[in-house]
N, C-alpha and C positions, 0 to 999 in steps of 0.2 A: 647780265644779272645785276641786281642792285641790292643795296643794303636796306632791309626792312627794320622795324624796331627791335626785333629779337636778335638779329645779326649785329645791329649797331651796339646793342648792350654788350654783346660778347666782345666786339672790337674794343669797347671801352674797358671792359674787365681785363683784357689782355694788356692794354696800355698800363693799367694800374698794377696788376700783379707782376709784370715784368720790370717795373720800375721806370717805365717811360713817362708815366703821368704821376706827378707828385701832388697828391691832394688827399683829403680826408677819405676814410673808408666809405662814407655816405656819398653816393654818387648823385649828381643832379638828376632831375626828372628826365626819363627816357634815356638815361645813361649817356648824356651828351658829353663829348670830349670838350674840355674847357681850353681856352687860350692859355698857353703856359710857355714861359721863356725856355723851358727845357727842350722844346721842339725846334727852335731856331737853328737852322743849318743842318738839321737831320735830313738824310737822303732816304727817300721811300720809293720802292718799286711796287707797282700794282699790276697783277696779271689780269688782263681784260681791261675793259673801260667801264667802270662801275658807276651806276647812277645811285642817288640816294632817294629812297621812296618818300612819298609826300609827307607823311606824319613826321618823320625825322627831319626832313628838309625844312619844313616850316619852323621847327624849333631851332634849327641851326642857322636859319636865315641864309641858307646856301643857295647857289644858283642851280643846283640839281645834280651835280656830278661830284664824285669823291675827290677828283683832282682839284676842283675849284675850292672845296672846303679845306682840304689838307694844305693847299698852298696859302690859304687865308690865315692859317695859324703858324706860318713860317717854315713849313716843311718843303724841301725841294723834291718835287713829285715827278716821277716818270711812270707812265703806264704803257704796257705793250699789249697789242691785240692784233690778231691776224687780219682784221678788217680795218684797223686804223681809225676806229670811231672815237669821238670826243677828244680829239687832239692827241690821241695815243700814237706811239711809234708803231708803225706797221711791221709786225714781226711774227714769224711762225715759231712758236715755242718748241716745236719738234726738231728745230735746227740748233746747232751749237751756238751759244750766246757769244757775241763779239767780245774780244778780250778787254775792250774799254770798259765793260761793265763788271769785270771781276772785282770782288772785294770792295764794292762801291756803296752798298746800301745798308742802312741801319734798321730799316723796317721793310718787310716784304709781305704783301697780302695776296691771298689766292682765295677769293670768295666766289664760288660758283664758276670757275674757269676750267680747271684741269680735267674735270669730268667730261668735258666736251672734246678732249683731245683723243683722236683715233687715227690710225689703228693703235692697239694697246701698247705696242713697242714705244710709241711716242711718249708714254708716261715716264719712262726711264729718263729720256733726255730732258724732259721738262723739269723734273725734280732735280736732276743734275744741274740744270741752269740756275735753279733757285739757290742751290748750294754754292755754286760758283759766284753768284752775285752778292751773297751775304757776307758781310764782314764778320769777324770773330766778335761775339757778343750781340750780334743783330737778333731782332725778334722776327720770327716767321709765323704768320697767322694763316691758317687754312680753315675755310668753312665749306664743307663738301658733303654731298649726299652719301648717307650711310646705307647699310643693308636694312630695308624695311619695306613699307608699302608705297613709297613715293617713286614708282617706276613710270617710265614713259618720258622722263625728263632728259635722259641721256643713256648712253650704253655702258658707262663706267661708274661703279660704286665702290666705296671703300669700307673695309671693316676697321673697327677700333684698333685691332692688332696691327694693321698696316702702319699706323703712325708710331706705335711702340717699337716695331721692328725698324722703321726708318730712323728713329732716334738712336736705337742701339747700334745700327750699322754705321752711323755718321757722327756719333758723339754729340748729339743734341740733348739739351735738357728740356724735358716736358714741364711747362709751367701750368697749363690747363688742358684738360681733355674732357669734354662733356657734350651731351646731346643738345641740340638747339631745335625746338619745335614751335610751330604756331598753329598747326592743325594735326588731327589724328594721323593723316597720311603724309605729313610733311616732316621727314626725319633727316636732320643734318648732323654732322659731326663738327664740333668746333675744337680746334687744336692750336695751342700757342707753344712755340718751341724757341729755344735760344741756341745758336751755334756756339759751341764751346771751344773749338780748336780749328786751326787752319790746316785741315786734312783733306785728302783726296776723297771724292765722292765714291761710295761703295761700288765695287765691281760684282757684287753678289746679286746677280739678277734673279736667281731662283727664289731667294727669300724676299727680294723686293716685290716681285709680282705675286707672291703666294697669297696675299690677303687683299688683292684687288679683284672685284667681281666684274666679269665681262659678260654682257648680254648680247646675244646675236641680234642682228638687225631685224630679222623676221619676227622675233619675239618682241623687240622694242616697239615696232610699228603697231602691234596689236597688244599693247601692254595690259589692258584691262582684261581681255580674254585669256591671256597667257600668264598672268601674274603668278599663279601657283607654280609655274615651271621655273621661276627665278630662284626660288628659295632653296 
């Protein structure tokens, strides 16, 4: 997955609203994150190996990956992906995260990654890994497919309520929660949260899974024909 203009604007908004980006309320064109000394030394974890789409990339004068851009503004960037693409660390997020990454990161991004993690049980360990990696006060940004018409992309979809429950169960502060769209059939949820305390990740799996939608593989493969069965 990569950052398009709409997703990049949301990332920028999260940086501003959470206090990571100190600048005027009027953002630069296309919501581009500006160079700022506040970033130097910050540790960032990216789930997946994200590219930056052409329109945004040209304005950032970036080489094309999120890693290259964030490193260029002074952030110490680590990406993790099961395939190890774009110089990411090859790691299966369904496995427990190594202890060396505990309480390490100031910023964690999950843009179009966790919805591809199957079977469904893997969602729990993945979000637990995010929790373990995050420092107290860290900013966690998710851009994930919501319940709507954008089926056929994956087998896992999230309701708004999932993020609200996730925050309640783990003592996160929700900074932003809003839809991100660029087509009628392209529905994503953008969520920005801050980890408030050094607590254990929830063991309440019943409520954790309650607001995640799982689509059977047989329906997913024929998503246009079976779309009405998802609702």
